[in-house]
N, CA and C atoms as a LAMMPS dump frame, in Angstrom:
ITEM: TIMESTEP
0
ITEM: NUMBER OF ATOMS
483
ITEM: BOX BOUNDS ff ff ff
-5.0000000000000000e+02 5.0000000000000000e+02
-5.0000000000000000e+02 5.0000000000000000e+02
-5.0000000000000000e+02 5.0000000000000000e+02
ITEM: ATOMS id mol type element x y z
1 1 1 N 371.35 -326.297 -239.525
2 1 2 C 372.45 -325.501 -240.02
3 1 3 C 372.656 -324.289 -239.132
4 2 1 N 373.892 -323.904 -239.044
5 2 2 C 374.23 -322.643 -238.397
6 2 3 C 375.324 -322.018 -239.247
7 3 1 N 375.769 -320.85 -238.871
8 3 2 C 376.812 -320.196 -239.658
9 3 3 C 378.121 -320.967 -239.623
10 4 1 N 378.364 -321.696 -238.534
11 4 2 C 379.629 -322.41 -238.382
12 4 3 C 379.56 -323.867 -238.82
13 5 1 N 378.48 -324.56 -238.46
14 5 2 C 378.42 -326.001 -238.703
15 5 3 C 377.072 -326.422 -239.258
16 6 1 N 377.092 -327.533 -239.986
17 6 2 C 375.889 -328.111 -240.556
18 6 3 C 375.809 -329.568 -240.135
19 7 1 N 374.659 -329.952 -239.602
20 7 2 C 374.417 -331.348 -239.259
21 7 3 C 373.704 -331.994 -240.436
22 8 1 N 374.2 -333.141 -240.851
23 8 2 C 373.646 -333.855 -241.996
24 8 3 C 373.095 -335.187 -241.513
25 9 1 N 371.926 -335.539 -242.022
26 9 2 C 371.333 -336.832 -241.729
27 9 3 C 370.784 -337.401 -243.032
28 10 1 N 371.267 -338.552 -243.421
29 10 2 C 370.781 -339.243 -244.616
30 10 3 C 369.936 -340.41 -244.13
31 11 1 N 368.701 -340.506 -244.646
32 11 2 C 367.82 -341.598 -244.247
33 11 3 C 367.475 -342.447 -245.465
34 12 1 N 367.165 -343.714 -245.207
35 12 2 C 366.753 -344.591 -246.304
36 12 3 C 365.249 -344.429 -246.546
37 13 1 N 364.704 -345.221 -247.45
38 13 2 C 363.296 -345.13 -247.806
39 13 3 C 362.348 -345.398 -246.655
40 14 1 N 362.803 -346.12 -245.655
41 14 2 C 361.97 -346.41 -244.486
42 14 3 C 362.136 -345.372 -243.382
43 15 1 N 363.011 -344.407 -243.598
44 15 2 C 363.223 -343.355 -242.6
45 15 3 C 364.297 -343.656 -241.579
46 16 1 N 365.044 -344.74 -241.791
47 16 2 C 366.115 -345.087 -240.855
48 16 3 C 367.384 -344.322 -241.242
49 17 1 N 368.013 -343.669 -240.262
50 17 2 C 369.259 -342.949 -240.56
51 17 3 C 370.366 -343.91 -241.006
52 18 1 N 371.002 -343.59 -242.129
53 18 2 C 372.121 -344.407 -242.615
54 18 3 C 373.451 -343.658 -242.51
55 19 1 N 373.382 -342.328 -242.32
56 19 2 C 374.613 -341.542 -242.168
57 19 3 C 374.284 -340.256 -241.44
58 20 1 N 375.051 -339.963 -240.407
59 20 2 C 374.95 -338.693 -239.69
60 20 3 C 376.334 -338.08 -239.639
61 21 1 N 376.39 -336.782 -239.827
62 21 2 C 377.682 -336.099 -239.793
63 21 3 C 377.474 -334.636 -239.417
64 22 1 N 378.519 -334.071 -238.857
65 22 2 C 378.545 -332.635 -238.56
66 22 3 C 379.769 -332.085 -239.274
67 23 1 N 379.538 -331.133 -240.186
68 23 2 C 380.626 -330.566 -240.98
69 23 3 C 380.547 -329.046 -240.935
70 24 1 N 381.601 -328.426 -241.406
71 24 2 C 381.632 -326.975 -241.539
72 24 3 C 380.561 -326.557 -242.551
73 25 1 N 379.919 -325.413 -242.336
74 25 2 C 378.919 -324.919 -243.284
75 25 3 C 379.655 -324.416 -244.52
76 26 1 N 379.91 -325.349 -245.397
77 26 2 C 380.658 -325.1 -246.623
78 26 3 C 380.17 -326.108 -247.667
79 27 1 N 379.861 -325.675 -248.87
80 27 2 C 379.35 -326.594 -249.883
81 27 3 C 380.274 -327.768 -250.175
82 28 1 N 381.576 -327.532 -250.195
83 28 2 C 382.524 -328.619 -250.488
84 28 3 C 382.476 -329.69 -249.403
85 29 1 N 382.406 -329.286 -248.145
86 29 2 C 382.338 -330.238 -247.039
87 29 3 C 381.03 -331.024 -247.078
88 30 1 N 379.944 -330.343 -247.406
89 30 2 C 378.639 -331.009 -247.489
90 30 3 C 378.63 -331.994 -248.655
91 31 1 N 379.134 -331.564 -249.808
92 31 2 C 379.191 -332.46 -250.976
93 31 3 C 380.045 -333.685 -250.708
94 32 1 N 381.122 -333.51 -249.979
95 32 2 C 382.006 -334.63 -249.665
96 32 3 C 381.266 -335.698 -248.86
97 33 1 N 380.465 -335.273 -247.886
98 33 2 C 379.697 -336.219 -247.075
99 33 3 C 378.612 -336.887 -247.922
100 34 1 N 377.976 -336.126 -248.798
101 34 2 C 376.871 -336.658 -249.592
102 34 3 C 377.313 -337.381 -250.863
103 35 1 N 378.606 -337.315 -251.195
104 35 2 C 379.105 -337.912 -252.436
105 35 3 C 378.792 -339.398 -252.53
106 36 1 N 378.864 -340.099 -251.422
107 36 2 C 378.604 -341.534 -251.395
108 36 3 C 377.174 -341.862 -251.842
109 37 1 N 376.223 -340.947 -251.55
110 37 2 C 374.818 -341.191 -251.867
111 37 3 C 374.327 -340.349 -253.03
112 38 1 N 375.177 -339.575 -253.652
113 38 2 C 374.744 -338.617 -254.672
114 38 3 C 373.914 -339.267 -255.776
115 39 1 N 374.286 -340.456 -256.217
116 39 2 C 373.545 -341.099 -257.299
117 39 3 C 372.206 -341.663 -256.827
118 40 1 N 372.056 -341.918 -255.527
119 40 2 C 370.819 -342.485 -254.985
120 40 3 C 369.949 -341.446 -254.292
121 41 1 N 370.489 -340.268 -254.115
122 41 2 C 369.781 -339.221 -253.373
123 41 3 C 368.583 -338.73 -254.187
124 42 1 N 367.392 -338.9 -253.618
125 42 2 C 366.185 -338.464 -254.318
126 42 3 C 365.864 -337.009 -254.021
127 43 1 N 366.067 -336.62 -252.758
128 43 2 C 365.748 -335.255 -252.376
129 43 3 C 366.471 -334.916 -251.087
130 44 1 N 366.998 -333.727 -251.035
131 44 2 C 367.64 -333.233 -249.824
132 44 3 C 366.925 -331.977 -249.378
133 45 1 N 366.933 -331.729 -248.083
134 45 2 C 366.256 -330.549 -247.575
135 45 3 C 367.146 -329.751 -246.65
136 46 1 N 366.984 -328.461 -246.716
137 46 2 C 367.672 -327.578 -245.786
138 46 3 C 366.688 -326.503 -245.359
139 47 1 N 366.76 -326.144 -244.093
140 47 2 C 365.899 -325.087 -243.582
141 47 3 C 366.404 -323.749 -244.102
142 48 1 N 365.496 -322.872 -244.461
143 48 2 C 365.874 -321.566 -244.991
144 48 3 C 366.584 -320.742 -243.918
145 49 1 N 367.698 -320.139 -244.289
146 49 2 C 368.403 -319.196 -243.419
147 49 3 C 369.308 -318.344 -244.291
148 50 1 N 370.099 -317.483 -243.712
149 50 2 C 370.83 -316.477 -244.483
150 50 3 C 371.784 -317.049 -245.529
151 51 1 N 372.301 -318.249 -245.328
152 51 2 C 373.228 -318.845 -246.296
153 51 3 C 372.536 -319.742 -247.315
154 52 1 N 371.226 -319.861 -247.265
155 52 2 C 370.506 -320.811 -248.114
156 52 3 C 370.788 -320.627 -249.597
157 53 1 N 370.69 -319.399 -250.08
158 53 2 C 370.886 -319.156 -251.506
159 53 3 C 372.299 -319.543 -251.937
160 54 1 N 373.271 -319.175 -251.131
161 54 2 C 374.665 -319.503 -251.44
162 54 3 C 374.858 -321.017 -251.494
163 55 1 N 374.335 -321.722 -250.49
164 55 2 C 374.492 -323.177 -250.457
165 55 3 C 373.743 -323.853 -251.597
166 56 1 N 372.514 -323.423 -251.864
167 56 2 C 371.751 -324.04 -252.945
168 56 3 C 372.428 -323.84 -254.296
169 57 1 N 372.983 -322.666 -254.504
170 57 2 C 373.701 -322.403 -255.753
171 57 3 C 374.93 -323.296 -255.856
172 58 1 N 375.654 -323.437 -254.767
173 58 2 C 376.876 -324.249 -254.764
174 58 3 C 376.572 -325.744 -254.849
175 59 1 N 375.437 -326.182 -254.305
176 59 2 C 375.06 -327.595 -254.328
177 59 3 C 374.14 -327.889 -255.519
178 60 1 N 374.325 -327.161 -256.584
179 60 2 C 373.466 -327.193 -257.752
180 60 3 C 373.264 -328.598 -258.339
181 61 1 N 374.241 -329.452 -258.266
182 61 2 C 374.123 -330.786 -258.844
183 61 3 C 373.301 -331.754 -258.017
184 62 1 N 372.954 -331.35 -256.79
185 62 2 C 372.186 -332.221 -255.902
186 62 3 C 370.737 -331.737 -255.815
187 63 1 N 369.783 -332.661 -255.66
188 63 2 C 368.372 -332.261 -255.582
189 63 3 C 368.012 -331.73 -254.189
190 64 1 N 368.5 -330.54 -253.87
191 64 2 C 368.288 -329.956 -252.55
192 64 3 C 367.168 -328.927 -252.618
193 65 1 N 366.288 -328.978 -251.621
194 65 2 C 365.14 -328.093 -251.532
195 65 3 C 365.287 -327.248 -250.27
196 66 1 N 364.9 -325.991 -250.378
197 66 2 C 364.912 -325.105 -249.227
198 66 3 C 363.528 -325.146 -248.586
199 67 1 N 363.484 -325.439 -247.293
200 67 2 C 362.228 -325.624 -246.572
201 67 3 C 361.896 -324.372 -245.779
202 68 1 N 360.628 -323.964 -245.821
203 68 2 C 360.144 -322.781 -245.113
204 68 3 C 360.386 -322.938 -243.616
205 69 1 N 361.006 -321.959 -243.01
206 69 2 C 361.472 -322.039 -241.627
207 69 3 C 360.35 -322.228 -240.609
208 70 1 N 359.302 -321.427 -240.688
209 70 2 C 358.225 -321.535 -239.692
210 70 3 C 357.526 -322.886 -239.744
211 71 1 N 357.347 -323.407 -240.955
212 71 2 C 356.701 -324.706 -241.087
213 71 3 C 357.596 -325.789 -240.504
214 72 1 N 358.876 -325.738 -240.818
215 72 2 C 359.816 -326.733 -240.285
216 72 3 C 359.88 -326.633 -238.765
217 73 1 N 359.911 -325.41 -238.243
218 73 2 C 360 -325.234 -236.788
219 73 3 C 358.785 -325.828 -236.09
220 74 1 N 357.604 -325.608 -236.667
221 74 2 C 356.386 -326.156 -236.074
222 74 3 C 356.444 -327.681 -236.036
223 75 1 N 356.935 -328.276 -237.089
224 75 2 C 357.046 -329.739 -237.146
225 75 3 C 358.124 -330.243 -236.186
226 76 1 N 359.254 -329.555 -236.145
227 76 2 C 360.374 -330.002 -235.315
228 76 3 C 360.109 -329.799 -233.822
229 77 1 N 359.301 -328.794 -233.472
230 77 2 C 358.985 -328.57 -232.061
231 77 3 C 358.153 -329.697 -231.472
232 78 1 N 357.499 -330.463 -232.326
233 78 2 C 356.702 -331.593 -231.849
234 78 3 C 357.596 -332.754 -231.416
235 79 1 N 358.853 -332.697 -231.817
236 79 2 C 359.799 -333.756 -231.46
237 79 3 C 360.424 -333.464 -230.089
238 80 1 N 360.669 -334.505 -229.303
239 80 2 C 361.364 -334.291 -228.032
240 80 3 C 362.859 -334.059 -228.281
241 81 1 N 363.526 -333.425 -227.345
242 81 2 C 364.983 -333.209 -227.426
243 81 3 C 365.407 -332.517 -228.718
244 82 1 N 365.023 -331.28 -228.886
245 82 2 C 365.439 -330.584 -230.091
246 82 3 C 366.888 -330.128 -229.95
247 83 1 N 367.729 -330.697 -230.772
248 83 2 C 369.133 -330.313 -230.905
249 83 3 C 369.393 -330.177 -232.397
250 84 1 N 370.506 -329.598 -232.763
251 84 2 C 370.821 -329.478 -234.182
252 84 3 C 370.872 -330.86 -234.843
253 85 1 N 371.42 -331.814 -234.144
254 85 2 C 371.527 -333.176 -234.687
255 85 3 C 370.136 -333.79 -234.893
256 86 1 N 369.255 -333.634 -233.89
257 86 2 C 367.898 -334.155 -234.017
258 86 3 C 367.099 -333.383 -235.065
259 87 1 N 367.361 -332.078 -235.176
260 87 2 C 366.696 -331.284 -236.207
261 87 3 C 367.073 -331.779 -237.601
262 88 1 N 368.334 -332.162 -237.791
263 88 2 C 368.762 -332.699 -239.085
264 88 3 C 367.976 -333.964 -239.414
265 89 1 N 367.778 -334.815 -238.422
266 89 2 C 366.987 -336.027 -238.622
267 89 3 C 365.533 -335.661 -238.938
268 90 1 N 364.986 -334.693 -238.218
269 90 2 C 363.615 -334.258 -238.461
270 90 3 C 363.425 -333.683 -239.847
271 91 1 N 364.385 -332.874 -240.301
272 91 2 C 364.307 -332.294 -241.644
273 91 3 C 364.427 -333.4 -242.692
274 92 1 N 365.277 -334.392 -242.426
275 92 2 C 365.393 -335.532 -243.345
276 92 3 C 364.054 -336.263 -243.444
277 93 1 N 363.372 -336.423 -242.318
278 93 2 C 362.072 -337.103 -242.322
279 93 3 C 361.017 -336.266 -243.06
280 94 1 N 361.009 -334.955 -242.813
281 94 2 C 360.083 -334.075 -243.525
282 94 3 C 360.312 -334.15 -245.028
283 95 1 N 361.574 -334.137 -245.42
284 95 2 C 361.923 -334.178 -246.83
285 95 3 C 361.527 -335.522 -247.446
286 96 1 N 361.776 -336.596 -246.709
287 96 2 C 361.449 -337.942 -247.206
288 96 3 C 359.95 -338.109 -247.426
289 97 1 N 359.156 -337.617 -246.48
290 97 2 C 357.706 -337.805 -246.562
291 97 3 C 357.003 -336.757 -247.417
292 98 1 N 357.697 -335.676 -247.737
293 98 2 C 357.093 -334.615 -248.539
294 98 3 C 356.25 -333.655 -247.725
295 99 1 N 356.346 -333.718 -246.41
296 99 2 C 355.569 -332.834 -245.521
297 99 3 C 356.345 -331.55 -245.252
298 100 1 N 356.476 -330.727 -246.257
299 100 2 C 357.208 -329.471 -246.101
300 100 3 C 356.666 -328.455 -247.096
301 101 1 N 356.992 -327.205 -246.854
302 101 2 C 356.703 -326.131 -247.797
303 101 3 C 358.024 -325.649 -248.357
304 102 1 N 358.157 -325.74 -249.655
305 102 2 C 359.399 -325.298 -250.299
306 102 3 C 359.411 -323.777 -250.413
307 103 1 N 360.579 -323.212 -250.304
308 103 2 C 360.784 -321.772 -250.439
309 103 3 C 361.476 -321.518 -251.764
310 104 1 N 360.98 -320.535 -252.495
311 104 2 C 361.649 -320.147 -253.737
312 104 3 C 362.885 -319.326 -253.381
313 105 1 N 364.019 -319.728 -253.887
314 105 2 C 365.262 -318.992 -253.646
315 105 3 C 365.581 -318.212 -254.911
316 106 1 N 365.743 -316.913 -254.756
317 106 2 C 365.996 -316.045 -255.901
318 106 3 C 367.354 -316.335 -256.527
319 107 1 N 367.44 -316.049 -257.821
320 107 2 C 368.695 -316.224 -258.536
321 107 3 C 369.777 -315.325 -257.942
322 108 1 N 371.007 -315.746 -258.093
323 108 2 C 372.122 -314.992 -257.518
324 108 3 C 372.199 -313.572 -258.079
325 109 1 N 371.946 -313.413 -259.374
326 109 2 C 372.037 -312.069 -259.967
327 109 3 C 370.938 -311.156 -259.429
328 110 1 N 369.767 -311.705 -259.146
329 110 2 C 368.679 -310.917 -258.562
330 110 3 C 369.052 -310.492 -257.145
331 111 1 N 369.646 -311.397 -256.39
332 111 2 C 370.074 -311.066 -255.034
333 111 3 C 371.175 -310.021 -255.047
334 112 1 N 372.065 -310.106 -256.028
335 112 2 C 373.145 -309.115 -256.144
336 112 3 C 372.569 -307.733 -256.407
337 113 1 N 371.627 -307.644 -257.341
338 113 2 C 371.008 -306.346 -257.64
339 113 3 C 370.26 -305.802 -256.427
340 114 1 N 369.585 -306.664 -255.698
341 114 2 C 368.857 -306.225 -254.499
342 114 3 C 369.834 -305.71 -253.446
343 115 1 N 370.935 -306.424 -253.249
344 115 2 C 371.926 -305.993 -252.257
345 115 3 C 372.512 -304.632 -252.64
346 116 1 N 372.771 -304.422 -253.929
347 116 2 C 373.286 -303.125 -254.38
348 116 3 C 372.255 -302.018 -254.152
349 117 1 N 370.996 -302.312 -254.438
350 117 2 C 369.938 -301.313 -254.243
351 117 3 C 369.774 -300.975 -252.763
352 118 1 N 369.766 -301.981 -251.913
353 118 2 C 369.627 -301.741 -250.471
354 118 3 C 370.812 -300.931 -249.956
355 119 1 N 372.014 -301.269 -250.4
356 119 2 C 373.202 -300.522 -249.984
357 119 3 C 373.15 -299.074 -250.447
358 120 1 N 372.701 -298.86 -251.678
359 120 2 C 372.603 -297.512 -252.222
360 120 3 C 371.571 -296.691 -251.449
361 121 1 N 370.423 -297.313 -251.148
362 121 2 C 369.392 -296.604 -250.384
363 121 3 C 369.894 -296.245 -248.988
364 122 1 N 370.651 -297.135 -248.373
365 122 2 C 371.206 -296.853 -247.045
366 122 3 C 372.196 -295.692 -247.123
367 123 1 N 373.026 -295.7 -248.152
368 123 2 C 374.006 -294.628 -248.327
369 123 3 C 373.313 -293.285 -248.55
370 124 1 N 372.283 -293.26 -249.374
371 124 2 C 371.548 -292.016 -249.608
372 124 3 C 370.864 -291.531 -248.333
373 125 1 N 370.351 -292.464 -247.545
374 125 2 C 369.733 -292.092 -246.27
375 125 3 C 370.746 -291.457 -245.334
376 126 1 N 371.946 -292.027 -245.281
377 126 2 C 373.015 -291.465 -244.435
378 126 3 C 373.418 -290.075 -244.928
379 127 1 N 373.482 -289.906 -246.259
380 127 2 C 373.83 -288.612 -246.835
381 127 3 C 372.804 -287.551 -246.434
382 128 1 N 371.544 -287.873 -246.559
383 128 2 C 370.493 -286.933 -246.197
384 128 3 C 370.526 -286.626 -244.695
385 129 1 N 370.776 -287.634 -243.868
386 129 2 C 370.882 -287.421 -242.421
387 129 3 C 372.062 -286.512 -242.089
388 130 1 N 373.166 -286.688 -242.793
389 130 2 C 374.351 -285.849 -242.554
390 130 3 C 374.075 -284.394 -242.951
391 131 1 N 373.432 -284.188 -244.078
392 131 2 C 373.072 -282.825 -244.507
393 131 3 C 372.18 -282.174 -243.447
394 132 1 N 371.196 -282.918 -242.948
395 132 2 C 370.295 -282.374 -241.924
396 132 3 C 371.037 -282.081 -240.621
397 133 1 N 371.983 -282.928 -240.244
398 133 2 C 372.774 -282.701 -239.035
399 133 3 C 373.606 -281.425 -239.166
400 134 1 N 374.262 -281.259 -240.295
401 134 2 C 375.074 -280.049 -240.524
402 134 3 C 374.187 -278.807 -240.472
403 135 1 N 373.018 -278.879 -241.101
404 135 2 C 372.084 -277.746 -241.09
405 135 3 C 371.662 -277.427 -239.659
406 136 1 N 371.286 -278.45 -238.885
407 136 2 C 370.824 -278.236 -237.509
408 136 3 C 371.929 -277.726 -236.595
409 137 1 N 373.131 -278.24 -236.751
410 137 2 C 374.245 -277.837 -235.886
411 137 3 C 374.791 -276.462 -236.248
412 138 1 N 374.505 -275.98 -237.444
413 138 2 C 374.991 -274.665 -237.881
414 138 3 C 374.106 -273.521 -237.403
415 139 1 N 372.838 -273.786 -237.136
416 139 2 C 371.883 -272.726 -236.746
417 139 3 C 372.283 -271.965 -235.489
418 140 1 N 372.761 -272.607 -234.429
419 140 2 C 373.124 -271.822 -233.231
420 140 3 C 374.216 -270.787 -233.49
421 141 1 N 374.945 -270.931 -234.564
422 141 2 C 376.027 -269.991 -234.881
423 141 3 C 375.589 -268.952 -235.914
424 142 1 N 374.287 -268.947 -236.222
425 142 2 C 373.768 -267.961 -237.158
426 142 3 C 373.985 -268.332 -238.61
427 143 1 N 374.449 -269.526 -238.835
428 143 2 C 374.666 -269.944 -240.22
429 143 3 C 373.385 -270.56 -240.772
430 144 1 N 373.029 -270.13 -241.956
431 144 2 C 371.817 -270.64 -242.575
432 144 3 C 372.204 -271.461 -243.799
433 145 1 N 372.04 -272.732 -243.661
434 145 2 C 372.276 -273.604 -244.808
435 145 3 C 370.943 -273.731 -245.509
436 146 1 N 370.94 -273.396 -246.767
437 146 2 C 369.685 -273.397 -247.515
438 146 3 C 369.032 -274.764 -247.587
439 147 1 N 367.769 -274.732 -247.882
440 147 2 C 367.02 -275.971 -248.063
441 147 3 C 367.552 -276.689 -249.297
442 148 1 N 367.359 -277.992 -249.295
443 148 2 C 367.706 -278.75 -250.498
444 148 3 C 366.687 -278.365 -251.55
445 149 1 N 367.173 -278.049 -252.745
446 149 2 C 366.253 -277.633 -253.796
447 149 3 C 365.262 -278.747 -254.099
448 150 1 N 364.09 -278.346 -254.545
449 150 2 C 363.032 -279.32 -254.843
450 150 3 C 363.518 -280.33 -255.886
451 151 1 N 364.278 -279.848 -256.843
452 151 2 C 364.79 -280.748 -257.887
453 151 3 C 365.774 -281.767 -257.33
454 152 1 N 366.668 -281.305 -256.438
455 152 2 C 367.665 -282.211 -255.826
456 152 3 C 366.978 -283.229 -254.918
457 153 1 N 366.002 -282.751 -254.124
458 153 2 C 365.267 -283.643 -253.231
459 153 3 C 364.516 -284.703 -254.04
460 154 1 N 363.916 -284.288 -255.137
461 154 2 C 363.196 -285.228 -255.99
462 154 3 C 364.158 -286.239 -256.605
463 155 1 N 365.371 -285.791 -256.98
464 155 2 C 366.373 -286.695 -257.548
465 155 3 C 366.817 -287.724 -256.512
466 156 1 N 366.988 -287.304 -255.258
467 156 2 C 367.378 -288.234 -254.195
468 156 3 C 366.272 -289.256 -253.977
469 157 1 N 365.023 -288.789 -253.89
470 157 2 C 363.897 -289.707 -253.693
471 157 3 C 363.775 -290.687 -254.856
472 158 1 N 363.931 -290.161 -256.073
473 158 2 C 363.786 -291.003 -257.267
474 158 3 C 364.88 -292.07 -257.328
475 159 1 N 366.098 -291.682 -257.013
476 159 2 C 367.205 -292.647 -257.074
477 159 3 C 367.126 -293.67 -255.956
478 160 1 N 366.484 -293.33 -254.836
479 160 2 C 366.345 -294.272 -253.732
480 160 3 C 365.21 -295.255 -253.989
481 161 1 N 364.262 -294.9 -254.767
482 161 2 C 363.095 -295.763 -254.98
483 161 3 C 363.214 -296.501 -256.232
């Protein structure tokens, strides 16, 4: 998978590829390719990356597992000619044989709260940096900007943590 395209490889019980496709990294496009096998699909695998949670949530009706990246990379590096297409086949083989480490993907609401917290902490950090910049740039002109009160500083620290 990449941000733009996803290579899909469906293998049978013996590990022989029965369908290969390259589609846009979009749940609808992936589901369309897998629709033919949806009732027979025992397990699907995808390597963990930034879109994993979004795709897993969208592909909720399919038995898709997120595979730990370092473990998959170690297995795939043993294969000759590593390309996205060959990696899809390798991930299909790992998934078929059960030789993978699954990654727990957090719920969407948990990820949303984390993103809000990270954004808020970044904003507070920028605010504190701006206050310090104004204080430092004002000193050459004889202007004394007072220290942040202990209570205000504690409130900033508390809200960031």
